[in-house]
N, C-alpha and C positions, 0 to 999 in steps of 0.2 A: 765314406770309403767305398771304392767300386766293389760292387759284388758279382758273382759269376751267375749269369742268367742259366735257369735250370728249367727243363720240362719233364713231366711225369706221363708216361703213357700207362694207361690202365689205373687211373687214380681213384676209379670209385670202388675198387676192391680193398679189403681190409688192408692189406699191404701199402697200397697206393695211398689209402687216405693217412696212414701212420707216416709214410715219406712226406706228405703235404703238410701235416702237422709239426713234424721235426724240422722241416726247412724253413718254417715260418719263425723259429727263433734260432736260424744257424747265422754265425757272425760273417760267413763268407759266401754263402749261397742264397740266392734270391728265386722262389718260383715264379716263372713268367707265364706258364700254361700248364694245363691239366687235361687229358684227354679221358672221355668216357662215353663210348659210342651210345650205349643203352638210356645214358643219362644225359645227353649232351643237351644244353641250355639251362640246365637245372644248377642249383647252388648248395653247397654244403659249407657248414662252419668247421673249419678245421685249424687247429693250433691258434684259435683266437681272430681268425680271420675268415671272409666269405671267399670261397673259391667257386668259380664257374667252370663247369666242364664243357669241354667242346669235343666234337669229332675227331677221331685220331687223323683222318684224312685232312682235316683242315688245320691240324697243328703246323704252327709256323716255326719249323724245326731250325731254320737258318738262324733263328733269334737266340738260341740256345747254344751254349757251350758245353753243358753236360745234361745228359738225359737218363733218367731212370726208367726203366722198361719193367712195369710190373703187369704186362700183359699175360693172358693165358699161355701156357705150354703148348707149343706147336705154333703159335702165332706170333711170338716176340722176335725169333731171329731175322725175319724179314724187315722188320721196323728198326732193329738194331742195325743193320746193313744200310738202310736209308739214312739214319742218323749219322752214321761214319762218313756217308758220302757227302754230307753237309758239314762236315768238320768238328762234329760234336764227339766228346768222350761220352762213354755209355757205360752204365752199370745195369747189367741184366739179371732181375730176379727170377725169371723162369728158368725151366730146366734146360731150355735148348742148346746152350753153350757150356754146360757144366762137363766135366770128366765123366765119361761113360755114355755122353748123349751125343757127343760130336768128335770128328776127328780134328777139328781145328785145334790148335795150340792156345788157346785162350787162357790168360791167367786167372786162377782159380781163387775166390776172394775169401778164403778160410783165412782171416788176417792174420791171426796170431801164429800161424804155421807158414803162410806164404807172403809175408810182409814185402820181402825184398823184390818180388815179382810184381808187386802192386804199385809200386813208387813209380809215377809217370806212365802208367798203363793207359792205354787208349780205350780199350774194351776189358771189363771184368765181370766175370760169371760169379754172381753171388750165390752162395751155398744155400741148400734148403734148410729149412729150420730142423728137422731131425738130425741131419748129418752136423749142423754146427754143435748141438748138444753132445752128441755121441763122439765124433772124431777129435774134438778138442780134448775130451776127456780121457781119449785112447792115446792121444799124442807123446806123453811121457814114456810109456811102454814101447811104443812102436819105434821110436828114435833110439831106445836103447836095445832094442832087440830082445826083449825079456819076454815075450809071448811064447808059448810052448809051441813047438813045430806040430802041424797037423792037427791042431785042437780046433774048438770052434768058440768064436767070440759070440756069445748069446745077449741080444738085446731086447729088453721088454720097454716100451715107451709109451706114453700117455700124453695126448695132446688136447688143448682146448679147441672148441668147434670153429673159432677162426681159422684154424690152420687148413680148415676144408673149403675155404672161400666163401664167398656170399651168394653163389647162384642158389636159387630155391631148390631144394632136394627133400623128398618124404622123410628120409632118415635122419634130416637135421632139423626137423621140427621140433619145437619145444616139448611137446607131448612125448616125443621119441627120446629126446636126450636127458631131459631132466629126471633125476632119481634114477638115473641108469649108468652103465659102465659095461662097453664091449670092446671086442678086438675087431680089427678090420685088416684087409689086405693080407690075410692069414695063407702061409704057403709060402713065405720068403720071395715075393714078387712084388713088392712095394716099389713104387718109382723113384724113391730115393736110394735104393740099394745100388744101382750102377756107380754112382758118385762116391758113396762109401767104399765100394770094393776098388774103385780107381786108386783112392787115396791109400787105403791098407795095403793093396798090392804093390804101390809105389816103394814100400819099406821092405820088398822082398820078403815078405813073410807068407808062408803057405797056410795061414789058418784061415778056416771058413768064417763066415759071418752070417748070423742066422737073426734076424729082425722082425719082432711082431709088434706093431703100433696098435694102440688103444684110444678110444675116444672117451674124455672127460665132460661131465655136465658143468664145464666152466667156459668162459669166453676166451681166456688167453693163458698160455703158459705150457711148456713141456716138463716132464720128469722122466728122465731116463736111467734105467738100472741096467748096467752092462757087466756081465760076468765073463771073467777072462781067466784061463789057467796059465799059470807061469813055468817058465823053465825051472826055476828054484825059488825058496821061499824068500821073502823080503822081510827083514826085521822090522822096520819102520817105513812102510810104504808111502803114507803121507808126505814123508819128507821129499820124496822123489818129486811129487807135484808141487808142492811149495818151491822147490829148487828150480824146477823146471819153468814154473809161470812166474817166478820171482821179477817184480816190476811191471807185469803186465795190468794196466789200467782197467781192463774189463774181465778179468779173471779172478774169482775169489775162491781160493783154497781153504776149506774149513773143516773142523772135527765134527761140526755139527752136520746132521741131515739136512740137505737142502730141500726148501719147500717153495710152492709157486709164489706164495705171498712174499718170499725173499727176493723174487727177481721182476715181478710184474712192473710194466713201464720202465724198466731200466735195461740198459744195454750191458748186460754181464752174463757171464756164465758162472754159476756156483756150483761147486763140486766138492765131494769128499770121496774117500776110498776106504774100505775095511777089508781085512783078510777074512775068508770065510773059514769057520772053524768046522772040524769032523771031515774033512776032504782028503782022500788019498793022494789026489794031486795038489799041489799049492794053488789056490784060487783066490783071486780078488773081487769084489763087488764096488764097483765104482758108480756112483749116483750123481747125476748133473741135471740142473735145472736152468731154463731160461724162458725169457718172454718170446714167444715164436713170432711175434709182430715186431719186436724191437732187435736184440740180438740174432733172432732166427730170421729176419728179413730186413725191414727198413733201416733199423739203426747200424747193423752191420755194412749195408749198402753204402750210408753215409761214412762210415769209418772207412770203407774202402775208396770212396771219392775224396775224402779228405787227404788220404796217401797219394792218391792220382794226380793231385793239384798241389801237393807239397805243403798242405795246411798241417797245423797240429792234428794228429790223429784223434784226439778226444772232442775236437771242436764241435759244439752243437749237439752233443749226445748227453743224455740223462744217465748218471751214474747212481 
């Protein structure tokens, strides 16, 4: 069976390596090249096969019908444009083309929310890992207009160290991370906030968004705790989430508290919701967990590429 030839820009990073590994088992896509400037000429064993990295400038773009760009933020948009000029479809994993970062009207690949706009799309802006975990858990409230006007949506979320990339940084050394837990990006200025605000604002809610990320001493996974004030109490809030996501292959709504172990190496968002006791204003606590490298990056990118080419959405993805 003919397979779609695929290239990966920025394949030596954590998301890029995850892409290469997932592509090795995909029934419709076949990896033809993988770029990594700093590691050009080197090989890596990914998804059960040897992958040799080449320089991005040497990439045979014309040979690919699909390109995933996992290049750094600020460097990706130029290569996305070049890939388009050569007739390839592109899924961009950087922030360059996401809402809040560009004025271009690029389809936003939050798959379960924007599915119709992704079918046949030539370019897709893949969401960030934190926004995936947070926005999907908020969608049932946003679409029903249940969030209290002029309230604050408060998010505390913790990620494994792969979410920070693999560039050497003193604060990510083993001795700094292990047996430790700390907040970062404090002050509501994290780079994922513009895309989160863009989606929340698209529902014409005037709620504020307050986001504080934390670093966990683990390799992969995100656990987000989102606190939301409501217009009125909900008797059985979990029912709303179950109804909203009924039939979704990669959304798991559960009465249990999600953990990182539930989602690691899987292309799923696992979530639950609880009513907060003792509050003067009706308040919900939503907990959601994802693997930041799969559903938060490479897996969702492949999910979006499947839609772009008209394949089964779950093709090649781990559940």
